[in-house]
N, C-alpha and C positions, 0 to 999 in steps of 0.2 A: 647295151652294156653300160655300164657306170664308168666312168671316165676314170683313168689311173691319179694315184695322188703322184705329183711330179718329184721332183729329182731332189737332190744336194742332201748331203748330211758330212757335218763336219769330221775330219779326217779323225780317226781310232774313237768316235764317239765323244769328242772333246767336249766340254761344256763351253761355248763360244765367249761366256764373259769372262772365264777363266783364262781365256787366250789373248787378251787384252783388248777386245773389242768394246767391250762395256755395253752389250746389249742386256735390254731389259730381261727379266726373267720370262715375260709372257712371250718377249720374239722368242728367244732360246726353246721353249716348250712347244711353240710355232714350228719352229726347225726341226726338232728332233720328230716329229711327226711325218715328216716329209719324204720319208721313203716311200718308193713306188709299192705299188700291191704285187703281190706275185699270186698268178692265176696258173690253171694247170688246162691244155689241151690233149684230147687223148687220139693217138697215131692211129693209122688204121689196122695196126695188129695190137691194140689196148693198152700199149705204154703211154704211160701219161708225161707229159712234157710241160715242164714249168719255164713259164715265160711272164714277163713283166714288160711296161712300158712307162715312159716319162717323157717330160717336156715339151715343146710348143711346135709346131711348124707341119711340112708334110711329110707323110710317113715314110719313116725307113727301117727295115729289118735288118739286122744283122743275124745272118745264118750261122747256127749252131757250130760251134768249135769247142774241142774237149776241154780247153784249160778257162775254165768259167764256173762260178757259183753267183747263182743270183744277189744271194745276199751278201757273202763274204767279198765280191768284187766292189762295193762301196766301201770299203774299209782299205782296200788294195791301192797301194801304191804304182799298181802296174795298169791297174784298169781304169779308174778312179777318173783321171783327165780325159779316158775316151768317153766316160758316160756323160760328165760335165759339158763337155764341147758339143757332143752329137746332141745330147738332149737340149742343148742351147739352140741349134739350130733344125730340129726335128722332132715330131713325135715318135721317138724312138724305141723300135720293139726289141727285144734281145730273148732268146732263150738257152736253157741248159741244154746242151747235148744228152741223147740218149744214154745212162751209164753214169750221166757228171752231172756233179751240182745237186739242186735240188729237184729234178728230173729222176724218174726211176732206176734204179741202181743194177739190178737185176734185169737185164734185156733179153729176149728170146733171139733177135738177129741183128747184125750190124751190115751196111754196105748201103750202096747207093740209093735202091730203091727204100728203104727205111726211111734212109736221113730225107729222102725228096718229100715223103708221107709225113715226117715229123714237121717239115716245113709248111707243107699245105695245111697241116691241121692247125699251125700258129698263126699263118696268115689268115685263116678264115675266122679263128677264133678272136684275131683282132678288131675283125668288122670293117677293114678297109676291102675296097674293092680294088684296089690300084696302089701298089707301094714300090718304092726304091729298095733294090738290095744291096746289101753290102757282105761282102764274100771276103774273109780273112782267112789266109793258110789254105788249109784244106776245105774250108767253107766256101772258095770260090769256086770249086768245081761243081756243090751242090747248088750256089746261087745260078750257075750257068745253064744247070740242068732245068732247074726249074724256071728258070727264064725263056728255055727253049721249049718247053712244055705249055707254057702257060702264058704267052705274049701279050695276051690282054690283061694278066694283071701285075704287070711289071712295067713303069714307068721309066726306071733307070737301072743301070747294074754298075755297081764299083766294085773292084775286086782290089785287094793288097795281099802281095807276097803267094801269091796263088800258083797254079798248076794244073793242066789239063789230064796228065796221065801220071798216078803214082809211081814210086821207086820201082815196086816190083815188076811193074811192066815195061820199063825201061831196060835198056841193054847195059849191063853192068859188069865189072869186072869182079874176080872170085874174091878179092880183098875188099870189094863194097860189098858185097853179099855177106861176108865174115862179119863186118863191121855193124850190119844191119840186125843182124842176128844177137851179137852181143849187146846192143842199143836195147833191143828187147828183152833182153834177158835179165839186163840191169833194171828195166821199168819194173818187170814182173817182180824183180826180188825187192827191191829199194825202194820204190815208188812211196810206198806207207809209211816210212820209218821216220822217228822222230828226228834221226840223225839227218842232213839233208845230202851229205855226202854223194850218193847215188844220183840224187835230182839235179845236183847240180852242174852235173855234163849237159843235161839238157838246157839248165838255164843258161851255161854258157856260150848254146848254141844259139836261144833264142834272140838274147839280148846280151852279144858280146862287149857292148859298149855301156852297160848299165853298171853303176855305184853298186859299192857292196849292200847299202841298204835295199837298193832296187832290186839286187840279186835274191836276198832275204826274203823279200815281198813274193817274188816270182817263187823262191821254192816251198813256201809255204802254200802258196797258190793249187799250186800241182798237189800238194798232200790234199788240200782242202778238195780239190776240183772231183778225184776218181781216184778207185783202188789202184795198186799194183797190177793186179789180173785184167779189169778192165784198162788199164793204159797199154796193156800187152797187145790185148786183143783190137784194141782201136788203132794200133799203130800198124798192125798187119792189114786190116779192112782197109784205113786210110792208102796204102800201099798200092793197093789193087782198084782206086778210081780210076775210071775213065771215060772222059765227055767228050773227047776230042772231035767223034761223029755227030755229038749233039750240039757243040758249040756253033757250029755253022747254020743251025738254026735259031739264033738269038736274034730276036729284030730290035730289041729295047737298044737305046745310045748307051754306050759301054765308054768306062773307063778305067785302064788295068795299072795300078800301081806295082813297082819293085825296086826293092834297093838294090844299088849296083853290085854291092857286096855281100848281099844277103849270105849270113853264114849258115842258114838251115833249107833253102830252098834255091837252086842257083838261078840267078838273072835271067840266063837263056831260057829256063822253063816258063818266065812269065813273059817274056818276049814272044816265047811259042804261042802261049795261050791268047795273047790279045790279036796274035796273027790267025788264029782259028777263029774269032768273032768278027762278023761282017761290019767293018765301019768301026771298029773299036781303037779309041785313042790311049796310047802306050805311054806313060809317063815314068822316065827313070828317076829315081830319088839316090841321095848322096847318102850312103852309110852304110852298115852291118848288120844293123838290129832287124831281125825278121818282123817284131811289131814294134811298132815306134812309140818311143819315149817321149815324154813332153820338153825334154830340154834339149834334142837334136834339132838341127837344122832342117831335117826332113819333115818335121811336126808342122809349122808354118806352112809348107810348100805344100803339104798333103791338104791343107784346108784352104789353101787360096784356090787349089785348083778346083777341089771338091764344091768350093760354092759358086764359082764360075760354071762350072760343067750342069749342077742342079738349077740355078739360075735362081741362086737366092740372092735376096736384095740384102746388100751388107750395110748400106747407109740409109739416112732420111732421104736422101736425095732420090732414092727409088719410093718411097711412101709420098702416094697425096696428100696435100695440106688438108684435104677434107675426108681423110680414112675415117675419122669417127662419126658416127652418124647417132643423129638426134632422137631420142626416144620418149615418149611421152612418160610422164611429165616430166621433163628436162633430163631425162637418164642418157647418159651416153655410152654409145658400146661401139667396140672397133679396137680396144688394145688387148692383146694377147693375155692370157692366164698369167705367164712369166713378167710381163711389162706390169700386170698390176702388182704383184709380188714386191717387185723392184719398188714402184710407188708408195705402199704401204709401208716398208720399211724407210723412206724418204720421210714420210710423213710422223714415223716413230723419231726420226730425229737422227738416222745414223747417217755417216759418211759414204763415199763409195765405197773404200776398202771394206768397211766393216759389212755393206750388202755385198759385197762379193765373197769375202769369209762365209757370213751365214749362208750364201745360197750355192756357196762352191762352184764360183764361174768367176771368171778374169774381171779386173777392174774395167778393160776397154769394153768386155761384154755389158758390164753395167751403164758405161757410159752409151753403148750404142741403145741400150733400151731406152735409156731415158730422152736422148737424141729422137727417136722415133716417137716415144708419148708427148715430146714438145710438139712436133709436127703434126700429129695425128691432131691435138689440141690448137692448133694454129698460136701456141707460145712462142716468143724470141726474146733474145736479150737474158741480162742477169736476174732478171723476176722470173723466169719461165719455170725454176724448180719450186719456187714458194706457189708459185701460180697452179702449176700442176697439182701439187699436194692437197691443195685447198679445194681442188676439183674432184679429190676423190669419191667421195658420198657419191658424187654422180655419175662414176663409172661402173658399167658394167661388163666384163668381160666377153669376146667374141662368143655366142653360143656353137655348142656341138663340141 
């Protein structure tokens, strides 16, 4: 299967040169073609699931959740920071939930078995024999169920803001049941309207600490991701999820994150999920947002813990100096595809800040890639940048 084109798109499709980076036209044209390819996997009942992958590193699959759109997410101030950070660390596989985004919208059934089958189809289509799973919100339960049924296919399990049992299966007061019905009606009637008034109720619960701009992005994401009728169906189906019995069969190392003051899924439900999974590590995060934003303190905490958990090397000290291997005649292999991209932009004369904007990654990440390149080439000192650039014609990315 042909490898997907990797990450990064300037926000809003903006021309990099006009944004003050001064990139050459050829470089801008290259960046504009770097959106990941969108493919389709067929689930057990014939539903076509849209999926994509980008980035370099070990495979990480984000389990489907309803508020996504594979194409629109790159333009969204809500998802783009997730895509760039995870794509920088992993070969990041994601897909649109059935009934949502670019997957089939008119679907025959919703429920745990259908969602597990969709994940099975995407993992199989990705070509990876073993993956790490990332389940956010209701996707956490699907990830748990898949990991329990396919222990040989899951290397790590990561959950954020998840739960084992849906709200409809929990003991609730009469007022709580009425509130759920009211929210369901609001979704069905107001989800697809141009006026975001109804959707803002859900936005306020998901990212209560978001800025007005972030909330507007999320309002539009909701409208793009699915219809009001499907949103209503999904809410009812998600409320009936129960993986509490399956959770005890998970064998993969598991990390469960949950915000202490999560306004959408109570903190106790995340703690309960972690307690049900043998050996799971539970990590409380400070904050109220159900889905993390890039400017909140929990964001770096999440990735520091994730890096340590998956065992990813984040500094050149973990890279052996002889990581690059010489091929005849004089070719060098050992750089990741992202490292080669960064080096090409260095050769074109761009600063680290310009490279970061062009590839939609942080300046710190650019610096880390260059440090790794220097270590693999055995370069030290102030001349390392120029020496690495001079060796670009000899560089070939890692095979595969």
